[in-house]
C-alpha positions in Angstrom: -7.0 -63.6 -73.3 -8.2 -62.7 -76.8 -9.9 -59.6 -75.6 -6.9 -58.6 -73.5 -4.4 -58.9 -76.4 -6.6 -56.9 -78.8 -7.3 -54.0 -76.4 -3.8 -53.8 -74.9 -2.2 -53.5 -78.4 -4.8 -51.1 -79.9 -5.5 -48.6 -77.1 -1.9 -47.3 -76.7 -1.7 -46.8 -80.5 -4.9 -44.9 -80.7 -4.1 -42.7 -77.7 -0.6 -42.1 -79.2 -2.1 -40.9 -82.5 -4.6 -38.7 -80.7 -2.1 -37.2 -78.3 0.2 -36.2 -81.2 -2.5 -34.5 -83.3 -1.5 -31.3 -81.5 1.5 -31.1 -83.8 -0.8 -30.1 -86.6 0.9 -27.2 -88.6 3.8 -27.2 -86.2 6.2 -30.1 -86.8 7.7 -30.0 -90.3 9.6 -33.3 -90.8 9.9 -35.2 -87.5 7.7 -38.2 -86.9 6.2 -38.2 -83.4 6.1 -41.3 -81.3 5.5 -44.4 -83.3 3.3 -42.8 -85.9 4.4 -41.3 -89.2 2.2 -38.2 -89.2 4.1 -35.5 -91.1 2.6 -32.0 -90.8 3.8 -28.5 -91.8 4.3 -25.4 -89.8 3.3 -22.3 -91.7 5.8 -19.5 -90.9 4.6 -16.1 -89.9 6.2 -14.6 -93.1 4.5 -17.3 -95.2 1.1 -16.1 -93.9 2.1 -12.4 -94.4 3.1 -13.3 -98.0 -0.4 -14.6 -98.7 -2.1 -11.7 -96.8 -0.2 -9.2 -98.9 -2.3 -10.4 -101.9 -5.2 -8.4 -100.3 -7.0 -11.4 -98.8 -9.0 -10.7 -95.6 -7.3 -12.0 -92.4 -10.7 -13.5 -91.4 -11.0 -15.4 -94.7 -7.4 -16.5 -94.5 -7.6 -18.0 -91.0 -11.1 -19.4 -91.5 -9.8 -21.2 -94.5 -6.8 -22.5 -92.6 -9.1 -23.7 -89.8 -11.4 -25.5 -92.2 -8.5 -27.2 -94.0 -7.0 -28.3 -90.7 -10.4 -29.6 -89.6 -10.6 -31.7 -92.8 -7.1 -33.1 -92.2 -7.9 -33.8 -88.6 -11.2 -35.5 -89.3 -9.5 -37.9 -91.7 -7.1 -39.1 -89.0 -9.9 -39.0 -86.4 -12.2 -41.2 -88.5 -9.3 -43.6 -89.1 -8.8 -43.9 -85.3 -12.5 -44.4 -84.7 -12.6 -47.2 -87.3 -9.7 -48.9 -85.5 -11.5 -48.6 -82.2 -14.7 -50.1 -83.6 -12.9 -52.9 -85.4 -10.9 -54.0 -82.4 -13.9 -53.4 -80.1 -11.9 -51.3 -77.6 -15.0 -49.5 -76.5 -18.1 -51.8 -76.6 -20.3 -49.0 -75.3 -20.6 -45.2 -75.8 -18.8 -45.2 -79.1 -20.6 -42.0 -80.1 -19.1 -40.2 -77.1 -15.6 -40.9 -78.6 -16.5 -38.9 -81.7 -17.7 -35.8 -79.7 -14.7 -36.0 -77.5 -12.4 -36.0 -80.5 -14.4 -33.2 -82.1 -14.0 -30.9 -79.1 -10.4 -31.9 -78.8 -9.7 -30.6 -82.3 -10.8 -27.0 -81.6 -8.8 -26.8 -78.4 -5.7 -28.2 -80.0 -6.0 -26.1 -83.2 -6.5 -22.9 -81.2 -3.5 -23.7 -79.0 -1.3 -24.5 -82.0 -2.4 -21.2 -83.7 -1.6 -19.3 -80.6 1.9 -20.9 -80.4 2.4 -20.0 -84.1 2.2 -16.3 -83.2 5.4 -16.5 -81.3 7.2 -19.5 -82.8 9.2 -18.9 -86.0 10.6 -22.3 -86.9 9.2 -25.9 -86.9 12.0 -27.1 -84.6 11.3 -24.5 -82.0 7.6 -25.2 -82.2 7.9 -28.9 -81.7 10.4 -28.5 -78.9 8.2 -26.0 -77.1 5.1 -28.2 -77.3 7.0 -31.2 -75.9 8.4 -29.2 -73.0 5.0 -27.5 -72.4 3.3 -30.9 -72.1 6.0 -32.1 -69.7 5.8 -28.9 -67.7 2.0 -29.0 -67.3 2.0 -32.6 -66.4 4.7 -32.2 -63.8 3.1 -29.1 -62.2 -0.3 -30.6 -62.3 0.7 -33.9 -60.6 3.0 -32.0 -58.1 0.0 -30.0 -56.9 -2.1 -33.2 -57.0 0.4 -35.0 -54.8 0.6 -32.0 -52.4 -3.1 -32.0 -51.9 -3.1 -35.8 -51.5 -0.7 -35.5 -48.5 -2.4 -32.4 -47.0 -6.2 -32.8 -47.4 -8.1 -35.7 -49.0 -11.4 -33.8 -49.0 -9.9 -30.9 -50.9 -8.3 -33.4 -53.3 -11.7 -34.7 -54.4 -12.7 -31.1 -55.4 -9.5 -30.7 -57.3 -10.0 -33.9 -59.2 -13.6 -33.0 -60.1 -12.9 -29.5 -61.3 -9.4 -29.9 -62.9 -8.4 -26.8 -61.0 -4.7 -27.7 -60.8 -3.7 -26.1 -64.1 -4.3 -28.6 -66.9 -3.9 -26.3 -70.0 -2.8 -29.2 -72.3 -5.8 -30.5 -74.3 -4.1 -33.8 -74.8 -4.2 -34.5 -71.0 -7.9 -33.7 -71.0 -8.4 -36.0 -73.9 -6.6 -38.8 -72.0 -8.8 -38.3 -69.0 -12.0 -38.3 -71.2 -11.0 -41.5 -73.0 -10.1 -43.2 -69.8 -13.5 -42.3 -68.3 -15.3 -43.8 -71.3 -13.2 -46.9 -71.2 -13.9 -47.4 -67.5 -17.7 -47.1 -68.0 -17.9 -50.1 -70.4 -20.6 -52.5 -69.3 -18.2 -55.4 -69.1 -15.8 -53.3 -67.0 -18.3 -51.6 -64.8 -17.7 -53.7 -61.8 -13.9 -53.8 -62.2 -13.6 -50.0 -62.2 -16.5 -49.1 -59.9 -14.2 -48.2 -57.0 -11.7 -46.4 -59.2 -14.3 -44.3 -60.8 -15.5 -43.0 -57.5 -12.1 -42.5 -55.8 -10.1 -41.2 -58.8 -12.6 -39.2 -60.8 -15.5 -38.7 -58.4 -18.3 -40.1 -60.6 -20.3 -43.3 -61.0 -21.9 -43.1 -64.4 -20.5 -41.5 -67.6 -23.3 -39.0 -68.0 -22.7 -37.3 -64.6 -21.3 -33.8 -64.8 -18.0 -34.8 -63.3 -17.7 -37.6 -65.8 -17.6 -36.8 -69.6 -19.4 -33.4 -69.4 -16.7 -31.7 -67.5 -14.1 -32.8 -70.0 -16.2 -31.5 -72.9 -16.8 -28.2 -71.1 -13.1 -27.9 -70.3 -12.1 -28.4 -73.9 -14.6 -25.8 -75.0 -13.4 -23.3 -72.5 -9.8 -23.9 -73.6 -10.8 -23.4 -77.2 -12.4 -20.1 -76.4 -9.4 -19.0 -74.3 -6.8 -20.0 -76.9 -8.7 -18.5 -79.8 -9.3 -15.3 -77.9 -5.6 -15.0 -77.1 -4.7 -15.8 -80.7 -7.0 -13.1 -82.1 -5.7 -10.6 -79.6 -2.1 -11.3 -80.3 -2.6 -11.3 -84.0 -4.4 -7.9 -83.9 -2.6 -4.7 -84.5 -4.0 -3.4 -81.2 -1.8 -5.9 -79.3 1.3 -4.8 -81.4 0.5 -1.2 -80.5 0.2 -2.2 -76.8 3.7 -3.7 -77.0 4.9 -0.4 -78.3 3.0 1.4 -75.6 1.0 3.4 -78.1 4.0 5.6 -78.4 4.9 7.7 -81.4 8.7 8.0 -81.1 10.4 11.0 -82.6 13.6 10.5 -84.6 16.8 11.2 -82.7 19.5 13.5 -84.0 21.5 11.7 -86.6 25.2 11.0 -86.1 27.5 13.3 -87.9 30.1 11.9 -90.3 32.8 14.1 -91.6 32.6 13.0 -95.3 28.8 13.4 -95.3 28.9 16.9 -93.9 30.6 18.0 -97.1 27.4 17.6 -99.2 24.6 15.5 -97.6 22.2 13.9 -100.0 19.5 13.2 -97.4 18.2 16.8 -96.8 16.5 17.0 -100.2 14.6 13.9 -99.6 12.8 15.6 -96.7 12.0 18.5 -98.9 10.6 16.1 -101.5 8.6 14.4 -98.8 7.1 17.7 -97.7 6.2 18.8 -101.2 4.6 15.4 -102.0 2.6 15.5 -98.8 1.5 19.0 -99.4 0.4 18.2 -102.9 -1.9 15.5 -101.5 -3.3 17.4 -98.6 -3.3 21.0 -99.8 -2.0 22.2 -96.5 0.2 25.1 -95.7 3.3 22.9 -96.1 3.5 24.2 -99.7 5.6 27.1 -98.4 8.5 24.8 -97.5 11.9 25.2 -99.0 11.8 24.1 -102.7 14.1 21.3 -103.9 17.4 22.2 -105.4 19.6 20.3 -107.9 22.3 20.1 -105.3 20.2 18.3 -102.7 17.7 16.2 -104.6 18.5 13.4 -107.0 17.7 14.7 -110.5 16.5 11.2 -111.5 13.6 11.4 -109.1 12.0 14.1 -111.2 11.8 11.9 -114.2 9.1 9.6 -112.8 5.4 9.8 -112.0 3.3 10.0 -108.9 4.6 8.8 -105.5 3.9 5.1 -104.7 5.9 4.5 -101.5 6.2 7.4 -99.1 8.0 6.9 -95.8 8.1 9.8 -93.4 10.3 9.7 -90.3 9.8 6.0 -89.7 11.2 4.8 -86.3 11.5 1.3 -84.9 12.6 0.5 -81.4 13.3 -2.9 -79.8 13.5 -1.9 -76.2 16.3 0.5 -75.8 17.8 -0.4 -79.2 16.8 1.9 -82.1 16.9 -0.2 -85.2 15.6 2.4 -87.6 15.8 6.2 -87.0 13.8 8.7 -88.9 13.7 6.8 -92.3 12.4 9.2 -94.9 12.2 8.6 -98.7 9.8 8.6 -101.6 9.6 6.0 -104.5 7.7 7.0 -107.6 6.2 5.2 -110.5 8.7 3.4 -112.8 11.4 3.9 -110.1 13.6 1.3 -108.5 14.9 2.3 -105.1 17.7 0.3 -103.5 18.5 0.1 -99.8 22.2 -0.6 -99.1 23.7 -1.2 -95.7 25.8 -3.5 -93.6 24.3 -6.4 -91.8 22.2 -5.0 -88.9 21.8 -1.6 -90.6 18.0 -1.8 -90.5 17.2 -2.9 -94.1 15.0 -5.9 -93.2 13.4 -4.1 -90.3 12.4 -1.3 -92.7 10.8 -3.9 -94.9 9.0 -5.5 -92.0 7.4 -2.2 -91.2 6.4 -1.5 -94.8 4.9 -4.9 -95.2 3.0 -4.9 -91.9 5.0 -7.6 -90.2 5.9 -5.1 -87.5 4.3 -1.9 -86.3 6.5 1.3 -86.5 7.4 2.9 -83.2 7.0 6.3 -84.8 6.5 8.0 -88.1 4.1 7.2 -91.0 4.2 5.5 -94.4 1.9 4.9 -97.2 1.9 2.6 -100.2 -0.2 3.6 -103.2 -2.0 6.0 -100.9 -2.9 3.4 -98.3 -1.4 3.6 -94.8 0.8 0.6 -93.9 -1.3 0.1 -90.8 -4.2 -0.8 -93.0 -4.6 -3.9 -95.2 -2.3 -3.3 -98.2 -1.6 -5.2 -101.3 2.0 -5.4 -102.5 4.4 -7.9 -104.2 6.9 -9.2 -101.6 9.9 -11.4 -101.7 11.2 -11.9 -98.1 14.8 -12.4 -97.2 14.3 -16.0 -96.4 12.2 -18.4 -98.4 8.8 -19.2 -96.8 7.6 -21.7 -99.3 5.7 -24.8 -98.2 7.9 -27.8 -98.8 5.3 -30.4 -99.7 4.1 -28.3 -102.7 5.7 -28.0 -106.1 6.8 -24.7 -107.5 3.8 -24.7 -109.9 1.4 -25.3 -107.0 2.9 -22.5 -105.0 2.4 -20.1 -107.9 -1.1 -21.3 -108.5 -2.1 -20.5 -104.9 -0.8 -17.0 -105.2 -2.4 -16.6 -108.7 -5.8 -17.6 -107.3 -5.4 -15.2 -104.3 -4.5 -12.5 -106.8 -7.7 -13.1 -108.7 -6.3 -13.9 -112.2 -8.8 -15.4 -114.6 -6.1 -17.0 -116.8 -4.2 -18.7 -114.0 -2.4 -21.3 -116.1 -1.2 -18.8 -118.6 0.2 -16.5 -115.9 1.9 -19.4 -114.2 3.6 -20.5 -117.5 4.7 -17.0 -118.2 6.2 -16.6 -114.7 8.0 -20.0 -114.9 9.5 -19.0 -118.2 10.6 -15.7 -116.9 12.4 -17.1 -113.8 13.8 -20.1 -115.8 12.0 -22.8 -113.8 9.9 -24.5 -116.5 11.9 -27.7 -116.3 11.7 -27.9 -112.5 8.1 -26.5 -112.1 6.7 -29.8 -110.8 9.5 -30.6 -108.4 8.6 -30.3 -104.7 10.0 -27.3 -102.9 11.7 -29.4 -100.3 13.7 -31.1 -103.1 14.7 -27.8 -104.8 18.1 -26.2 -104.4 18.4 -22.8 -102.6 18.7 -21.0 -105.9 15.6 -22.7 -107.3 13.6 -21.8 -104.1 14.7 -18.2 -104.5 13.5 -18.1 -108.1 10.0 -19.3 -107.0 10.0 -16.6 -104.3 10.8 -13.9 -106.9 8.2 -15.3 -109.2 5.5 -15.0 -106.5 6.5 -11.3 -106.0 6.2 -10.7 -109.7 2.7 -12.0 -109.8 1.4 -9.1 -107.7 -1.1 -6.7 -109.2 0.1 -4.0 -106.9 2.0 -1.0 -108.2 4.7 -1.7 -105.7 7.0 -4.7 -105.4 9.4 -5.2 -102.5 12.3 -7.5 -102.8 14.6 -8.4 -99.9 17.9 -9.6 -101.4 16.1 -11.2 -104.4 19.0 -12.8 -106.2 20.9 -14.2 -103.2 22.1 -17.7 -104.0 21.1 -17.5 -107.7 23.6 -18.4 -110.4 25.0 -15.5 -112.6 22.9 -16.3 -115.7 19.6 -16.5 -113.8 20.5 -13.4 -111.9 20.9 -11.5 -115.2 17.6 -12.9 -116.4 15.8 -11.7 -113.3 17.4 -8.3 -113.7 15.9 -8.0 -117.2 12.5 -9.1 -115.9 12.5 -6.5 -113.1 13.7 -3.8 -115.5 10.9 -4.6 -118.1 8.3 -4.8 -115.3 9.3 -1.4 -114.0 9.2 0.2 -117.5 6.2 -1.4 -119.0 3.9 -2.0 -116.0 4.5 1.4 -114.3 5.6 -0.5 -111.2 7.8 0.9 -108.5 10.4 -1.5 -106.9 12.1 -1.3 -103.5 14.9 -3.8 -103.0 17.7 -4.5 -100.6 20.9 -6.2 -101.7 24.5 -6.8 -100.9 25.4 -6.8 -104.6 26.7 -3.5 -105.8 26.4 -4.7 -109.4 22.7 -5.5 -108.8 22.0 -2.0 -107.5 23.9 -0.3 -110.3 22.0 -2.4 -112.9 18.5 -1.9 -111.5 18.3 1.0 -109.1 17.5 4.6 -110.3 18.3 5.8 -106.8 20.1 4.2 -103.9 19.9 4.9 -100.1 22.7 4.1 -97.7 21.7 2.9 -94.2 24.1 3.0 -91.4 23.1 2.1 -87.8 19.4 2.8 -88.6 20.1 6.2 -90.2 19.7 7.1 -93.9 23.1 8.8 -94.4 23.0 9.3 -98.2 20.5 9.1 -101.1 21.2 9.5 -104.8 21.8 7.8 -108.0 24.7 5.5 -108.4 26.6 8.1 -110.3 25.9 10.8 -107.7 27.0 8.6 -104.8 30.2 7.7 -106.6 30.9 11.3 -107.5 30.3 12.6 -104.0 31.7 9.9 -101.9 34.3 8.1 -104.1 37.6 9.5 -103.0 39.9 8.3 -105.8 40.3 7.7 -109.5 41.8 4.6 -111.2 44.3 5.3 -113.9 45.3 2.5 -116.3 48.3 3.0 -118.6 48.7 0.5 -121.5 52.3 0.2 -122.5 53.7 -0.5 -125.9 56.5 -2.5 -124.4 57.9 -3.4 -121.0 60.8 -0.9 -121.3 58.4 1.9 -120.8 57.5 0.7 -117.3 60.0 2.7 -115.3 59.4 5.8 -117.4 55.7 5.7 -116.7 56.2 5.1 -112.9 58.5 8.1 -112.7 56.2 10.4 -114.7 53.0 9.5 -112.8 54.8 10.0 -109.4 55.9 13.5 -110.5 52.4 14.3 -111.8 50.5 13.0 -108.7 52.8 12.6 -105.8 50.2 10.7 -103.7 49.4 8.2 -106.4 49.4 4.6 -105.3 50.7 1.8 -107.6 48.1 -1.0 -107.6 49.9 -3.3 -110.1 52.4 -5.8 -108.6 55.9 -4.4 -109.0 57.2 -7.8 -110.1 54.4 -8.2 -112.7 55.4 -8.4 -116.4 52.1 -6.9 -117.5 51.7 -4.1 -120.1 48.9 -2.6 -118.0 50.0 -0.4 -115.1 47.2 0.7 -112.7 47.4 3.6 -110.3 45.0 4.8 -107.6 44.9 8.6 -107.7 43.4 10.2 -104.5 40.6 12.6 -105.3 41.3 16.1 -104.0 38.6 18.4 -102.6 37.1 20.3 -105.5 38.8 18.3 -108.2 36.8 17.3 -111.3 36.9 14.1 -113.3 37.2 16.1 -116.6 40.3 18.0 -115.4 41.9 14.8 -114.2 41.1 13.1 -117.5 42.7 15.9 -119.5 45.9 15.6 -117.4 45.9 11.8 -117.9 45.4 12.2 -121.7 48.3 14.7 -122.0 50.5 12.4 -120.0 49.6 9.4 -122.1 50.4 11.3 -125.3 53.7 12.5 -123.8 54.8 9.0 -122.9 53.5 7.6 -126.2 51.2 5.1 -124.5 49.3 2.4 -126.5 46.1 3.5 -124.6 45.0 4.7 -121.2 41.8 4.7 -119.1 40.6 6.8 -116.2 37.6 5.6 -114.2 35.8 6.7 -111.0 35.8 4.8 -107.7 33.1 2.1 -107.8 29.9 2.1 -105.9 31.4 -0.5 -103.6 34.3 1.9 -102.8 31.8 4.7 -102.0 29.8 2.3 -99.8 32.8 1.1 -97.9 33.9 4.7 -97.3 30.5 5.7 -96.1 30.5 2.9 -93.6 34.0 3.1 -92.3 34.7 6.8 -91.7 
């Protein structure tokens, strides 16, 4: 009775812990079964973030495997101690250790393979649960079918596990049961079961424990081979069919045909490429002041060069012929509506996805090679169990800084996280997580930093501070910055040039002022009255001067400021309109007046609606 109580209470707990070790690096917060083993899934973008520091993929994944091995062995030793203390297995205890050891490699390789396709912890956990159920149901369905059809064939199926057991946990369960059934005190009780169920008599027969070990080793080799294959760029090229898609003809928009700002970028690309290769392309059409942003000539050598980048997802073309150049000390902004292709463009430049066509280089290195850049992804990929300081320390070590603590303190000060540096990421607010992600990007030693919506969710004061940091880094460190944003204020404050994406096409490139001048279709005129009695006189005079002017001030408002929207006519100049407004204000004896262009937001809306 004493032995029965001890074994019946201990064995299920041990097997439960063992069966759930497969959730290593997959399940983020949910406890499995009755244990409280919390483990973390490392997202694909989190791995990319670390690899963009220049670390070798072999070193990265080898280090991950070794660390997972250490964590696993801690739990495995704990389980073995429980088994020894409660005397669950009186014989062959050393076989338990080898079984657990082989189980680790098959489980780790399977989880790594799943992590290639799974993006979130919830999906990963759900997939593994259903996978285990599926393999068990299919396996025992085939087992039952053979049981009813042919008992001799059934014995061969049992011996060789040929009915599709791809779940290492089920193999572990079989192996542990075999060792348990071969205990000296239970040898007679299970003598018939061993022969009929598993087809062996002693534990050292091939069809006993050896076949389980061999099966786990084969699964390890299979899963690791698939993992390496799926992670390789060769596999990604296979998915694309090794094609090199050509850009399609861009859609024509009426307002852009007036003076497209994208043609000059192609000329700039040709001249840049020819300067590097010395080819006959030097005879291409030279850049002109009407087609190329003048600001691009103020900076140094090209850092980011994208030439006709194309990305297809099946029949959907997400990016079509993306072409631009970013030079030293330049900040290039990508603007576009949701789904315009901004993040997809970043994925290609950072190596997260393979372009379907075109080429790109960063600091002279092709993006298909291992590159080193600073990168802040659109969504935070920080590990929740670490503090902000620890996350920065990991990246600083990967970047190879000798004065790691000094660098960390400087970055924490810059992003305003000194007081919250030791708080765990999972307890940080969304804005605080965003600051840490920006700080990680700033630690890069690369001449290029790529920021995907860097200040999303950050309070206005911290946003201004990050703007100042980026501006100083660009000016003093000779860095080039590529960013995407939905904030027009951010682009105007940081970007020397801005590209507008629409349905995967780059439809306009230029400085903020150039875009507003070319695509802003109105002026805003503000008249400041001396008294309210002048209101009707001003309205009449403005209507006579500009018949199509639109009153933007509420007619019932008792304000001394009257605002009009004056449509911009083709060929009209701001200086001429300003002179007319000045003469009208003097004639009406206004207190003051102001004439301003359409904002960048107005130009953006026009480019995306007409």
